[in-house]
C-alpha positions as CSV (number, residue, x, y, z in Angstrom):
1,M,1.2,17.1,11.5
2,S,1.2,19.0,8.3
3,D,3.7,16.9,6.3
4,S,5.1,13.4,6.1
5,R,8.2,12.2,4.3
6,L,7.3,8.5,4.5
7,A,7.4,8.1,0.7
8,E,11.0,9.3,0.7
9,A,12.0,6.5,3.1
10,A,9.7,3.6,2.1
11,H,7.9,2.1,-0.8
12,F,4.1,1.8,-0.9
13,S,3.9,-1.8,0.3
14,F,1.4,-3.2,2.8
15,A,0.4,-6.7,4.2
16,R,2.8,-8.5,1.9
17,H,3.8,-10.8,4.7
18,E,0.6,-12.9,4.5
19,T,0.2,-12.2,8.3
20,F,3.4,-14.2,9.1
21,A,6.2,-12.7,11.1
22,P,9.7,-13.9,9.9
23,R,10.5,-17.2,11.4
24,F,13.6,-19.1,12.4
25,G,15.5,-20.5,9.4
26,W,13.4,-18.7,6.8
27,L,16.0,-16.2,5.6
28,H,18.8,-18.7,5.3
29,K,16.6,-21.2,3.5
30,A,15.3,-18.5,1.1
31,Y,18.9,-17.2,0.4
32,M,20.3,-20.7,-0.4
33,Q,17.4,-21.3,-2.9
34,V,17.5,-18.0,-4.8
35,K,21.3,-18.2,-4.9
36,Q,20.9,-21.2,-7.1
37,N,17.7,-20.2,-8.9
38,P,16.3,-16.7,-8.9
39,E,12.9,-18.1,-10.1
40,T,12.5,-20.1,-6.9
41,F,9.6,-18.1,-5.5
42,L,7.7,-18.3,-8.8
43,A,8.1,-22.0,-9.2
44,E,5.1,-24.2,-8.9
45,D,6.9,-26.4,-6.4
46,A,8.2,-23.4,-4.3
47,P,6.5,-24.6,-1.2
48,V,8.2,-27.9,-1.6
49,L,11.6,-26.3,-2.2
50,L,11.2,-24.0,0.8
51,G,9.5,-26.6,3.0
52,V,6.6,-24.4,3.9
53,G,3.0,-23.7,2.9
54,K,2.1,-21.6,-0.1
55,N,1.3,-18.5,1.9
56,M,4.4,-18.9,3.9
57,A,6.4,-19.0,0.7
58,Y,4.9,-15.7,-0.3
59,S,5.9,-14.4,3.2
60,M,9.5,-15.6,2.8
61,R,9.7,-13.8,-0.5
62,Y,8.5,-10.6,1.1
63,W,10.8,-10.8,4.2
64,S,13.8,-11.6,2.0
65,R,13.2,-8.4,0.1
66,A,12.2,-6.3,3.1
67,F,15.5,-7.2,4.9
68,K,17.4,-6.2,1.7
69,L,18.6,-9.7,1.2
70,T,17.1,-9.9,-2.3
71,R,16.3,-7.5,-5.1
72,E,13.7,-8.2,-7.7
73,F,14.0,-7.6,-11.4
74,Y,12.8,-9.1,-14.7
75,G,14.4,-12.3,-16.0
76,D,16.1,-12.8,-19.3
77,D,12.9,-13.6,-21.2
78,A,12.0,-10.4,-22.9
79,N,8.3,-11.4,-23.1
80,S,8.0,-12.1,-19.4
81,R,6.9,-9.6,-16.8
82,A,7.7,-11.9,-13.9
83,M,9.9,-10.4,-11.2
84,L,12.7,-12.8,-10.2
85,S,14.6,-12.6,-6.9
86,Y,18.4,-12.1,-6.8
87,P,20.5,-12.4,-3.6
88,T,22.3,-9.3,-2.5
89,W,25.9,-9.1,-1.5
90,E,24.7,-8.4,2.0
91,A,22.8,-11.7,2.0
92,R,26.0,-13.5,0.8
93,W,28.0,-11.9,3.6
94,L,25.5,-12.8,6.3
95,L,23.7,-16.0,5.3
96,D,26.0,-18.1,3.2
97,E,27.4,-21.3,4.8
98,D,30.7,-19.5,5.2
99,G,29.1,-16.2,6.0
100,A,28.9,-14.1,9.2
101,D,26.0,-15.9,10.8
102,P,23.9,-18.0,8.4
103,Y,21.6,-19.4,11.1
104,L,21.2,-16.1,13.0
105,E,22.6,-17.6,16.2
106,E,23.9,-14.2,17.5
107,Q,21.4,-11.6,18.7
108,G,23.6,-9.0,17.1
109,S,22.6,-10.3,13.7
110,L,18.9,-9.8,14.6
111,W,19.7,-6.2,15.5
112,L,21.5,-5.8,12.2
113,L,18.5,-7.2,10.3
114,H,16.2,-4.9,12.2
115,W,18.3,-2.0,11.1
116,W,18.3,-3.2,7.5
117,L,14.5,-3.5,7.6
118,L,14.1,0.1,8.6
119,C,17.1,1.9,7.0
120,S,16.6,3.8,3.7
121,R,18.8,5.4,1.1
122,P,18.2,6.2,-2.6
123,G,18.1,3.0,-4.5
124,A,17.4,1.0,-1.4
125,K,14.4,2.3,0.4
126,S,12.5,0.4,3.0
127,W,9.8,-2.1,1.9
128,A,8.2,-1.9,5.3
129,P,6.4,1.5,5.7
130,S,4.3,0.4,8.6
131,W,7.4,-0.7,10.5
132,Y,9.1,2.6,9.6
133,V,6.2,4.6,11.0
134,A,6.1,2.5,14.2
135,F,9.7,2.8,15.0
136,Q,10.8,6.1,13.4
137,L,7.8,8.3,13.3
138,A,5.4,7.3,16.1
139,P,5.2,10.1,18.8
140,F,4.0,7.8,21.5
141,A,5.6,5.0,23.6
142,R,2.3,3.2,24.5
143,F,-0.4,2.5,22.0
144,T,-3.3,0.3,21.0
145,S,-3.5,-1.4,17.7
146,A,-6.1,1.2,16.6
147,D,-3.7,4.0,17.6
148,L,-0.9,2.7,15.5
149,T,-3.2,1.9,12.6
150,Q,-4.6,5.4,12.5
151,L,-1.1,6.9,12.7
152,I,0.2,4.8,9.8
153,V,-2.9,5.6,7.7
154,R,-2.4,9.3,8.4
155,H,1.2,9.2,7.2
156,V,0.3,7.2,4.2
157,N,-2.4,9.7,3.2
158,L,0.1,12.6,3.5
159,S,2.8,10.8,1.6
160,Y,1.4,8.8,-1.3
161,D,-1.1,9.4,-4.0
162,E,-3.1,6.4,-3.0
163,A,-4.1,4.8,0.3
164,P,-3.9,1.2,1.3
165,V,-7.0,-0.8,2.3
166,G,-7.5,-0.2,6.0
167,S,-7.4,-3.9,6.7
168,S,-3.9,-4.2,5.2
169,V,-2.5,-1.7,7.6
170,A,-4.3,-3.4,10.5
171,K,-2.6,-6.7,9.4
172,D,0.8,-4.9,9.4
173,V,0.2,-3.7,13.0
174,D,-0.8,-7.2,14.1
175,C,2.3,-8.5,12.5
176,I,4.5,-5.9,14.2
177,T,3.3,-7.0,17.6
178,K,3.7,-10.7,16.7
179,M,7.2,-10.0,15.6
180,Y,8.5,-8.1,18.6
181,V,6.4,-8.9,21.7
182,P,7.8,-11.8,23.8
183,A,5.6,-14.8,23.5
184,K,5.0,-15.2,27.2
185,R,3.4,-11.7,27.4
186,A,1.5,-11.7,24.1
187,K,-2.1,-10.8,24.5
188,G,-4.9,-9.9,22.1
189,G,-3.3,-11.0,18.9
190,A,-5.0,-12.7,16.0
191,P,-5.4,-16.5,15.8
192,G,-1.9,-18.0,15.4
193,A,-0.2,-15.1,17.2
194,F,1.2,-17.3,19.9
195,E,2.6,-19.7,17.4
196,D,4.2,-16.9,15.4
197,L,5.7,-15.4,18.5
198,M,7.3,-18.7,19.5
199,A,8.8,-19.0,16.0
200,C,9.9,-15.4,15.5
201,P,13.5,-14.7,16.6
202,F,13.0,-10.9,16.7
203,R,11.0,-11.1,19.9
204,E,14.3,-11.8,21.7
205,L,15.3,-8.2,21.1
206,G,12.9,-6.9,23.8
207,L,11.9,-3.8,21.8
208,M,8.2,-4.1,22.6
209,E,6.1,-5.6,25.3
210,A,2.4,-5.9,26.2
211,V,0.9,-3.7,28.9
212,D,-0.3,-5.9,31.8
213,R,-3.2,-3.7,32.8
214,P,-4.2,-1.5,29.9
215,T,-6.0,1.6,30.9
216,S,-8.2,1.6,27.8
217,G,-9.6,-1.8,28.4
218,R,-8.2,-2.9,25.1
219,A,-4.9,-4.6,24.5
220,E,-2.0,-2.1,24.7
221,W,1.6,-2.3,23.7
222,E,4.6,-0.2,24.5
223,F,8.1,0.3,23.2
224,T,10.8,-0.5,25.8
225,T,13.7,1.8,26.5
226,G,17.0,1.5,28.4
227,T,20.3,-0.1,27.9
228,R,20.2,-2.9,25.3
229,I,22.5,-5.5,26.7
230,T,22.2,-7.7,23.6
231,L,23.0,-4.9,21.2
232,P,26.7,-5.1,20.3
233,D,28.6,-1.8,20.2
234,R,29.8,-2.5,16.7
235,I,26.3,-2.9,15.4
236,V,25.4,0.5,16.9
237,A,28.5,2.0,15.3
238,Y,27.8,0.3,12.0
239,A,24.2,1.7,12.0
240,C,25.4,5.2,12.9
241,L,28.0,5.2,10.1
242,D,25.5,3.7,7.7
243,Y,23.1,6.5,8.5
244,A,25.8,9.1,8.2
245,A,26.6,7.7,4.7
246,S,23.1,8.3,3.5
247,T,22.5,11.7,5.2
248,A,25.9,13.3,5.6
249,P,28.4,11.5,3.3
250,G,30.7,14.4,2.6
251,A,30.4,16.1,6.0
252,G,33.1,14.1,7.8
253,S,31.0,14.1,11.0
254,I,27.5,13.8,12.4
255,S,26.2,14.9,15.7
256,L,25.2,12.3,18.3
257,A,21.9,14.3,18.8
258,R,21.0,13.5,15.2
259,L,22.0,9.9,15.5
260,A,19.8,9.6,18.6
261,N,16.7,11.6,17.7
262,E,16.2,12.1,14.0
263,N,13.5,10.2,12.1
264,G,15.3,7.4,10.4
265,A,18.3,7.3,12.7
266,P,19.6,4.4,14.8
267,G,18.5,5.9,18.1
268,R,14.9,5.6,17.1
269,A,15.3,2.3,15.4
270,F,17.0,0.7,18.4
271,R,15.1,2.8,21.0
272,I,18.3,3.9,22.6
273,R,19.3,7.3,23.9
274,E,22.2,9.6,23.2
275,P,24.3,8.5,26.2
276,D,24.0,4.8,25.2
277,I,25.0,5.7,21.6
278,A,27.9,7.8,22.9
279,A,29.2,5.0,25.1
280,A,29.0,2.4,22.3
281,L,30.7,4.7,19.8
282,E,33.5,5.6,22.2
283,R,34.3,2.0,22.9
284,V,34.4,1.2,19.1
285,A,36.4,4.3,18.3
286,A,39.1,3.3,20.8
287,T,40.0,0.3,18.5
288,T,39.0,1.7,15.1
289,P,41.4,4.0,13.2
290,G,39.7,6.9,11.5
291,L,36.8,7.0,14.0
292,Q,36.4,9.5,16.9
293,V,33.8,10.9,19.2
294,I,34.6,14.6,20.0
295,E,32.9,17.3,21.9
296,A,32.8,21.0,20.7
297,V,30.6,23.8,21.8
298,G,28.7,21.5,24.1
299,Q,27.8,19.1,21.3
300,R,29.2,15.6,20.8
301,S,29.8,14.3,17.3
302,L,31.0,11.2,15.5
303,V,33.9,12.1,13.3
304,F,35.0,9.8,10.5
305,A,38.2,10.2,8.4
306,S,37.1,8.2,5.4
307,D,34.0,7.2,3.5
308,P,31.4,6.4,6.3
309,F,29.9,3.6,4.2
310,E,33.2,1.8,3.9
311,L,34.1,2.4,7.5
312,A,30.8,1.1,8.6
313,W,31.5,-2.2,6.9
314,D,35.0,-2.4,8.4
315,V,33.4,-2.0,11.8
316,L,30.7,-4.6,11.0
317,D,33.1,-7.1,9.5
318,A,35.3,-6.9,12.6
319,Q,32.3,-7.9,14.7
320,Y,32.2,-11.2,12.8
321,D,35.9,-12.0,12.5
322,N,36.5,-10.4,9.2
323,V,34.3,-12.4,6.9
324,R,35.4,-10.4,3.8
325,K,39.0,-11.6,4.3
326,R,38.1,-15.3,4.1
327,P,39.4,-17.3,1.1
328,G,37.1,-17.1,-1.9
329,F,34.8,-14.4,-0.4
330,P,33.6,-12.2,-3.3
331,T,33.9,-8.5,-3.5
332,R,30.7,-6.4,-4.2
333,E,31.9,-6.0,-7.8
334,E,32.4,-9.8,-8.2
335,W,29.0,-10.5,-6.8
336,T,27.4,-7.9,-9.1
337,R,29.1,-9.5,-12.1
338,A,27.6,-12.9,-11.0
339,Y,24.1,-11.3,-10.6
340,P,24.0,-8.4,-13.0
341,K,20.3,-7.9,-12.4
342,L,21.1,-6.5,-9.0
343,A,22.5,-3.4,-10.6
344,A,19.6,-3.2,-13.0
345,A,17.1,-3.4,-10.0
346,E,18.9,-0.6,-8.2
347,A,18.9,1.6,-11.3
348,R,15.2,0.9,-11.8
349,E,14.5,1.9,-8.2
350,L,16.5,5.1,-8.6
351,R,14.3,6.0,-11.6
352,Q,11.1,5.6,-9.7
353,D,9.6,8.5,-7.9
354,A,8.2,8.7,-4.4
355,T,4.7,7.9,-5.5
356,E,5.6,4.5,-7.0
357,Q,3.1,1.8,-6.4
358,Q,4.3,-1.5,-4.9
359,L,5.4,-4.2,-7.2
360,P,2.9,-7.1,-7.0
361,L,4.3,-10.3,-5.7
362,N,2.4,-12.5,-8.1
363,G,4.9,-11.4,-10.8
364,D,2.6,-9.2,-12.9
365,D,2.9,-5.4,-13.2
366,E,-0.3,-3.5,-12.7
């Protein structure tokens, strides 16, 4: 490996989860609080408001940001350097009481959040570089914690001007396995791993599992493959169009090979192969105007007749009975007017270069 583009896809941010994988109810609870008060996570009584311990409150703040459900920017006090949390329109769409799935009862919503955690575009890069390396850049299917830690550190050293403390990357790797490995098969995790796995909804996706008899004598994990029966076709189509919007917005099409195999693409994020992507897209295209799967010169492509970003949201909204058409639902523009710091946060991120250091979660710039 002579090059790594991790910095183009993800911010320098490690171990901000306080060792906790996201738990049932956290994202909805955090959204409802910051919707009313962007200073929630900085308040002295934040643990009381959120109903968790102090470190868990820090973790809830991180996961809300990592899943692109909040953006952070300075408050109105010109003398304050504290970073407040503002709910994104996506959070309103998904997590409000009249949103798509506020309590994440549908597994499709977990797949969607998994995509939001990993996806990246200018002004909205990933805040989970270790997760990005694990799913998008790792060349292996089976690994030990040490294998994945070493790979992440290598990519970081090739991508950023600074390196994280090794223990921070190791904490990320431990959190990754806690987050995705089914509880009944979890082995070798840190203290509290079993409790985290029982409380973490993302283990239901079946993306990873523990190896029963590791050949190395150490705990081993592996990414699973095959048909994802809990992954809705429209979530696949949304992710494909979302990826096309960030990589080929003016092209009018994108090859299925790219969607399946490119670093950063849905195929690697969901660990699904081109035939599964093709089948899902063909089923969605059959009922979606402006969307086609065509084959030419031996290559299949997804063809879109309009802006892929807007088409992606049409497809996603249809999966949840057209949330955007419900009475009183705000447009993106209306939501941005209600929370103008969202636009300021995006503009700030666009100005920052790929070597930007992480924003500290204690509210002070370093």
